[in-house]
Every structure is written in C-alpha cells, then in structure tokens.
C-alpha positions in Angstrom: 12.5 8.3 -6.2 11.5 11.9 -5.3 10.6 12.6 -1.7 7.5 14.3 -0.4 8.5 17.1 1.9 6.0 16.6 4.7 7.8 19.1 6.9 7.5 21.9 4.3 3.8 21.3 4.0 3.3 21.1 7.8 5.2 24.3 8.4 3.4 26.2 5.7 0.0 25.1 7.1 0.9 26.0 10.6 1.9 29.5 9.5 -1.0 30.2 7.1 -4.0 28.2 8.2 -5.8 29.1 11.5 -7.5 25.7 11.3 -4.2 23.9 11.0 -4.5 21.4 13.8 -6.5 18.7 12.0 -4.3 19.1 8.8 -1.1 18.8 10.8 -2.5 15.7 12.5 -3.2 14.1 9.1 0.3 15.0 7.8 1.8 13.4 11.0 -0.4 10.3 10.4 0.8 10.0 6.8 4.4 10.0 7.9 3.7 7.4 10.6 1.8 5.2 8.1 4.7 5.3 5.7 7.1 4.2 8.4 4.7 1.4 9.4 4.5 0.3 5.7 8.3 0.2 5.5 8.5 -1.9 8.6 6.0 -4.5 7.2 7.8 -4.5 3.9 11.2 -5.2 5.4 9.7 -7.9 7.7 7.9 -9.7 4.8 11.0 -9.6 2.5 13.3 -11.0 5.2 11.0 -13.6 6.7 12.9 -16.6 5.2 16.4 -15.1 5.4 17.6 -17.3 8.2 16.1 -20.5 6.8 16.4 -20.6 3.0 19.2 -19.4 0.8 17.2 -18.8 -2.4 13.6 -18.8 -3.7 14.4 -21.1 -6.6 12.2 -24.2 -6.9 15.4 -26.3 -7.5 16.6 -25.4 -4.0 16.1 -28.7 -2.1 15.5 -26.8 1.2 12.0 -25.8 0.0 10.9 -29.4 -0.6 12.2 -30.5 2.8 10.3 -27.8 4.6 7.1 -28.4 2.7 7.3 -32.2 3.4 8.0 -31.4 7.1 11.3 -33.2 6.9 13.5 -30.7 8.9 14.3 -30.1 12.5 13.3 -26.4 12.0 9.8 -27.0 10.9 8.3 -24.7 13.5 10.7 -21.9 12.4 9.6 -22.4 8.8 5.9 -22.3 9.6 6.5 -19.1 11.6 8.3 -17.6 8.6 5.4 -18.5 6.3 3.0 -16.8 8.7 5.3 -13.8 9.1 5.6 -13.4 5.3 1.8 -13.8 4.8 0.8 -11.5 7.7 3.2 -8.7 6.8 2.4 -8.9 3.1 -1.3 -8.4 4.0 -0.3 -5.6 6.3 1.5 -3.9 3.5 -1.7 -4.1 1.4 -3.8 -2.6 4.2 -1.3 0.1 5.1 -0.8 1.2 1.5 -4.5 1.4 0.9 -5.1 3.3 4.1 -2.7 6.0 2.9 -5.2 6.9 0.2 -7.9 7.4 2.8 -5.8 9.6 5.0 -4.4 11.5 2.0 -8.0 12.2 0.8 -8.8 13.7 4.2 -5.8 15.9 3.9 -6.8 17.1 0.4 -10.3 17.7 1.7 -9.1 19.7 4.7 -7.0 22.0 2.5 -8.8 22.2 -0.9 -12.3 20.7 -0.6 -13.7 21.6 2.8 -17.3 21.4 1.4 -16.9 17.6 1.1 -18.3 15.9 4.3 -15.7 14.0 6.3 -17.8 10.9 6.4 -18.2 10.9 2.6 -14.5 11.7 1.8 -12.5 9.1 0.1 -9.9 9.0 -2.8 -12.6 8.4 -5.4 -14.7 11.4 -4.1 -11.7 13.6 -4.1 -10.9 12.6 -7.6 -14.4 13.5 -8.8 -14.5 16.8 -6.9 -11.2 18.3 -7.8 -11.1 20.6 -10.9 -8.6 19.8 -13.7 -5.3 20.5 -12.0 -2.1 18.5 -11.8 -3.1 17.0 -8.5 -6.3 15.6 -10.0 -4.5 14.2 -13.0 -2.0 12.5 -10.7 -4.7 10.9 -8.6 -6.7 9.8 -11.6 -3.5 8.2 -13.0 -2.9 6.4 -9.8 -6.4 5.0 -9.6 -6.1 3.7 -13.1 -3.0 1.7 -12.3 -3.2 -2.1 -12.1 -1.3 -2.0 -8.8 -3.9 0.2 -7.2 -6.8 -1.9 -8.6 -5.2 -5.1 -7.1 -4.5 -3.5 -3.7 -7.9 -2.0 -3.5 -9.6 -5.2 -4.5 -7.5 -7.3 -2.1 -8.1 -4.9 0.8 -11.9 -4.9 0.2 -12.2 -8.7 -0.2 -10.0 -9.4 2.9 -11.8 -6.9 5.1 -15.4 -7.5 4.1 -15.6 -11.0 2.7 -12.7 -13.4 3.4 -9.0 -13.5 3.5 -7.3 -14.1 0.1 -6.0 -17.7 0.4 -2.2 -18.0 0.6 0.4 -20.7 1.5 3.8 -22.1 0.7 4.2 -23.5 -2.8 6.9 -24.8 -5.2 6.3 -24.1 -8.9 8.9 -26.1 -10.9 7.5 -24.7 -14.2 8.6 -21.2 -13.3 11.4 -22.3 -10.9 10.0 -20.3 -8.0 9.1 -21.3 -4.5 7.7 -19.3 -1.6 4.4 -18.0 -0.4 1.8 -17.5 -3.1 -1.5 -15.7 -2.8 -4.4 -17.3 -4.8 -6.5 -15.7 -7.5 -9.7 -13.9 -6.4 -12.6 -12.0 -7.8 -13.9 -8.5 -6.9 -16.6 -6.6 -8.7 -16.5 -8.9 -11.7 -12.8 -8.5 -12.1 -10.5 -11.6 -11.8 -7.1 -11.0 -10.1 -4.4 -13.6 -10.7 -2.2 -15.8 -8.5 0.8 -13.8 -7.3 3.8 -14.6 -5.2 4.3 -12.7 -2.0 7.1 -10.7 -3.6 4.9 -9.7 -6.5 2.2 -8.5 -4.1 4.8 -6.5 -2.1 5.9 -4.9 -5.3 2.3 -3.8 -6.1 1.9 -2.5 -2.5 5.1 -0.5 -2.9 4.0 1.0 -6.2 0.7 2.0 -4.5 2.5 3.6 -1.5 4.9 5.4 -3.8 2.0 6.8 -5.7 0.8 8.8 -2.7 4.3 10.3 -2.5 4.0 11.6 -6.1 0.5 12.9 -5.3 1.8 14.5 -2.1 4.5 16.4 -4.1 1.7 17.8 -6.3 -0.3 18.7 -3.2 2.6 20.7 -1.8 2.9 22.6 -5.1 -0.8 23.3 -5.2 -1.1 24.5 -1.6 2.3 26.3 -1.2 2.4 27.8 -4.7 -1.2 28.4 -5.5 -2.6 28.6 -1.9 -5.9 26.9 -2.8 -7.9 26.3 -5.9 -10.7 28.0 -7.8 -13.6 25.7 -8.5 
C-alpha cells in the first residue's frame, strides 16, 4: 500500500509554522502508535506458532489442548491470553490513531475547534468539502471502523468483549474467537481473532490514506478556506 510520508509533513511544518511544536509532537506520536500497532499485530498473529501447526479444526492438537490433555497446557493458555490481549491492543491502538490524527488536523486546519471537543467525528463535520473530508467520511462509513469503534467503546466503558479458544467443525476453523456484542442498537457478529486483526489493520491503514491527503492539503494548499 501507499506510504504516508510523515517526515515530509514534519519538515514542512517546522519550516512554515511558528507554532510547530505541538503538531510535530502529534506527528511523532502517530509514527510511534503505528509501530506499536505493528508490534501487537505480529505478536497476536504468531501467538500459537510454536504450539500448533495449523488453525484447521481437524488438527487433533486443538482438541488435545482444549481438553487439557497435553504436557504444554500452561504454554497453550499463555498463547491464548497472548492472542486475546494483543488483538484487543490492536483494536485500541488503531482506534487511538483516529483521535491523535484528528488533533493533528485540528492543529493545522481547524484551530478554532477546542482541543477537548476534538475527535474524528467533529473533524469530519467541520471540514469543508475537500478530498481529506471525503476520505475521512469514507473511512467512518466502513464496516471495519464501525466494528473497531464499537469494540473499543464497549471494552473501555462497559465490559470486555468475551473471547476464548474454540473449535468450529462446521467451518473447519479453530483458535480464539470473540463473541458477538451490541453497541448503540447495532449487533456485531462472532469473529475469529484473525478476522478482528484484519479489521484493525484496515482501520489503521485508513489513517495512512487520510494522512496522504492531509500532506497534499497542507503542503500543496497551505491551509483551507472555510
């Protein structure tokens, strides 16, 4: 996929914005958050690598672990926790990118928006019709963002979305599955950890696309007319 050139944006702001310190800090934070996301993603995806050869339900190793019939039971339970914890961390980290990104947009394009009221939804409403707004609106309409946003809110403010090891012979899949949940009258389905990670990755990548548009807006247009 395309890369968001954070260095280009950071250098431009340093040279052209006398209030650059806060914006540069936000750009550095975004780069750090993306690195943290990639760490959690890799850790979640490789949690079972040294224990189980495949995630097919027909693999007898899964049943043995679930029944507690192996000598490496503690290792398996730790792998389940590792998978669950890092999948949840991917959700939180991907969602936090949108909050930090919204502060960066505010600092450069919408300084009249109060910091404490700044979020990705406010930014979407306040931006005029430019490519950046269209990109953000498109991201917020994606099913992946809706899932990540709902999961994050439910887990932080209500209760953790239930998850645990499971074998599903009907779909020939085994692993860690997150249970269905409800948020604001919307029902979200059961998903395997890998599916949740895929949604988190799509959400993270969405900010990269929005960031590319932000670079174009700031560096080429040097602001907006509202």
